[in-house]
C-alpha positions as semicolon CSV with decimal commas, in nm:
position;residue;x (nm);y (nm);z (nm)
1;X;0,004;0,000;-0,004
2;X;0,292;0,244;0,060
3;X;0,422;0,181;-0,282
4;X;0,081;0,273;-0,438
5;X;0,056;0,586;-0,221
6;X;0,401;0,677;-0,301
7;X;0,343;0,636;-0,689
8;X;0,011;0,831;-0,654
9;X;0,164;1,108;-0,465
10;X;0,456;1,136;-0,728
11;X;0,181;1,145;-1,002
12;X;0,000;1,417;-0,829
13;X;0,314;1,618;-0,763
14;X;0,417;1,575;-1,136
15;X;0,068;1,691;-1,242
16;X;0,077;1,989;-1,012
17;X;0,433;2,085;-1,141
18;X;0,310;2,046;-1,502
19;X;0,000;2,259;-1,432
20;X;0,220;2,535;-1,261
21;X;0,458;2,527;-1,565
22;X;0,159;2,563;-1,805
23;X;0,006;2,861;-1,607
24;X;0,358;3,011;-1,579
25;X;0,407;2,983;-1,959
26;X;0,092;3,165;-2,032
27;X;0,133;3,412;-1,742
28;X;0,497;3,512;-1,828
29;X;0,441;3,637;-2,176
30;X;0,132;3,842;-2,070
31;X;0,336;3,985;-1,780
32;X;0,633;4,054;-2,018
33;X;0,403;4,213;-2,264
34;X;0,273;4,453;-2,008
35;X;0,619;4,532;-1,899
36;X;0,731;4,594;-2,252
37;X;0,430;4,811;-2,314
38;X;0,510;5,014;-2,006
39;X;0,866;5,055;-2,117
40;X;0,769;5,151;-2,457
41;X;0,517;5,402;-2,308
42;X;0,785;5,567;-2,091
43;X;1,020;5,562;-2,388
44;X;0,794;5,765;-2,622
45;X;0,701;6,006;-2,345
46;X;1,069;6,098;-2,282
47;X;1,138;6,133;-2,659
48;X;0,837;6,295;-2,821
49;X;0,805;6,662;-2,749
50;X;0,688;7,004;-2,899
51;X;1,019;7,134;-3,039
52;X;0,906;7,461;-3,180
53;X;0,602;7,691;-3,218
54;X;0,532;7,966;-3,463
55;X;0,210;8,143;-3,342
56;X;0,016;8,379;-3,567
57;X;0,285;8,578;-3,768
58;X;0,066;8,875;-3,825
59;X;-0,189;9,065;-3,621
60;X;-0,382;9,106;-3,945
61;X;-0,655;8,853;-3,997
62;X;-0,626;8,714;-4,356
63;X;-0,854;8,440;-4,503
64;X;-0,586;8,326;-4,744
65;X;-0,418;7,999;-4,687
66;X;-0,051;8,134;-4,689
67;X;-0,047;8,317;-4,358
68;X;-0,224;8,031;-4,179
69;X;0,049;7,784;-4,297
70;X;0,296;8,009;-4,147
71;X;0,125;7,925;-3,814
72;X;0,259;7,584;-3,692
73;X;0,370;7,358;-3,417
74;X;0,659;7,125;-3,452
75;X;0,651;6,779;-3,278
76;X;0,981;6,595;-3,269
77;X;1,074;6,243;-3,184
78;X;1,419;6,241;-3,040
79;X;1,417;5,871;-2,981
80;X;1,556;5,607;-3,245
81;X;1,228;5,417;-3,277
82;X;0,929;5,539;-3,469
83;X;0,620;5,634;-3,271
84;X;0,261;5,575;-3,393
85;X;0,080;5,902;-3,340
86;X;-0,254;5,787;-3,450
87;X;-0,512;5,924;-3,215
88;X;-0,270;6,169;-3,054
89;X;-0,396;6,533;-3,031
90;X;-0,250;6,876;-3,037
91;X;-0,474;7,156;-2,874
92;X;-0,467;7,506;-2,775
93;X;-0,612;7,691;-2,461
94;X;-0,942;7,770;-2,641
95;X;-1,011;7,397;-2,702
96;X;-0,916;7,380;-3,071
97;X;-0,794;7,034;-3,127
98;X;-0,605;6,862;-3,405
99;X;-0,608;6,477;-3,417
100;X;-0,334;6,293;-3,589
101;X;-0,476;6,024;-3,813
102;X;-0,269;5,732;-3,953
103;X;0,063;5,902;-3,891
104;X;0,389;5,751;-3,772
105;X;0,677;5,986;-3,667
106;X;1,016;5,833;-3,752
107;X;1,295;5,820;-3,495
108;X;1,501;6,146;-3,489
109;X;1,232;6,316;-3,713
110;X;1,014;6,630;-3,676
111;X;0,668;6,691;-3,824
112;X;0,529;7,042;-3,868
113;X;0,158;7,075;-3,808
114;X;0,031;7,379;-4,003
115;X;-0,299;7,550;-3,919
116;X;-0,401;7,619;-4,278
117;X;-0,500;7,411;-4,578
118;X;-0,249;7,180;-4,762
119;X;-0,144;6,833;-4,870
120;X;-0,003;6,618;-4,589
121;X;0,338;6,484;-4,632
122;X;0,601;6,300;-4,422
123;X;0,732;6,629;-4,273
124;X;0,419;6,859;-4,287
125;X;0,062;6,802;-4,172
126;X;-0,224;7,045;-4,213
127;X;-0,527;7,115;-3,991
128;X;-0,723;7,237;-4,283
129;X;-0,860;7,532;-4,087
130;X;-0,966;7,869;-4,231
131;X;-0,892;8,067;-3,906
132;X;-0,590;8,118;-3,683
133;X;-0,554;7,876;-3,375
134;X;-0,237;7,986;-3,193
135;X;-0,288;8,325;-3,010
136;X;-0,010;8,564;-3,068
137;X;-0,011;8,726;-2,724
138;X;-0,024;8,399;-2,521
139;X;-0,128;8,046;-2,554
140;X;-0,041;7,691;-2,461
141;X;0,009;7,409;-2,701
142;X;-0,070;7,065;-2,547
143;X;0,031;6,734;-2,704
144;X;-0,162;6,434;-2,573
145;X;-0,122;6,062;-2,648
146;X;-0,409;5,845;-2,762
147;X;-0,509;5,778;-2,410
148;X;-0,539;6,157;-2,332
149;X;-0,223;6,174;-2,124
150;X;-0,025;6,492;-2,150
151;X;0,308;6,423;-2,324
152;X;0,428;6,786;-2,357
153;X;0,306;7,132;-2,338
154;X;0,447;7,458;-2,468
155;X;0,333;7,811;-2,331
156;X;0,425;8,154;-2,438
157;X;0,340;8,528;-2,401
158;X;0,194;8,737;-2,116
159;X;0,095;8,439;-1,892
160;X;0,467;8,374;-1,851
161;X;0,523;8,737;-1,714
162;X;0,743;8,800;-2,014
163;X;0,587;9,071;-2,225
164;X;0,817;9,045;-2,524
165;X;0,657;8,941;-2,853
166;X;0,723;8,568;-2,880
167;X;0,606;8,461;-3,219
168;X;0,803;8,137;-3,174
169;X;1,021;7,965;-2,922
170;X;1,289;7,713;-2,989
171;X;1,416;7,428;-2,789
172;X;1,274;7,455;-2,447
173;X;1,475;7,140;-2,345
174;X;1,795;7,309;-2,398
175;X;1,718;7,600;-2,183
176;X;1,645;7,843;-2,464
177;X;1,274;7,880;-2,396
178;X;1,113;8,057;-2,091
179;X;0,777;7,886;-2,082
180;X;0,606;7,596;-1,886
181;X;0,633;7,233;-2,004
182;X;0,565;6,887;-1,870
């Protein structure tokens, strides 16, 4: 009888080890995928930023396309890997929002998002608006990912207690810009 109990105990133990191994095999990839996704998420948040802004170049309101296309926000991917911007948004303080559709920003690349009407390309996207979005005196550009999380912001003008005319700023990451960012 002790031989049969010993054989049964070994079979039960072997079955438990096999079941644990099977559960571990399925759980590990899911856990690893979550970890990899989290690492990717942190990675793009560290590397995608608003790198430059050109607000309304003229106080004159003009309905032609040309002045509106001189109003833009640049988004730069400083990382090596491309980032899928599909569903990401770029918005101003007044609630105007541009949504990136089917656009992948290559590593170490910049895309300029123009306010006016034009034909999208790899380096230039157009909001196709007929009116100015970015206020000349002060405004904040906010870049959000497809889950609505703030990736970066850029602010300029009177709200920053700097009354100089800032039509554009460049490189807030290198200390050349005075505004707020996340």
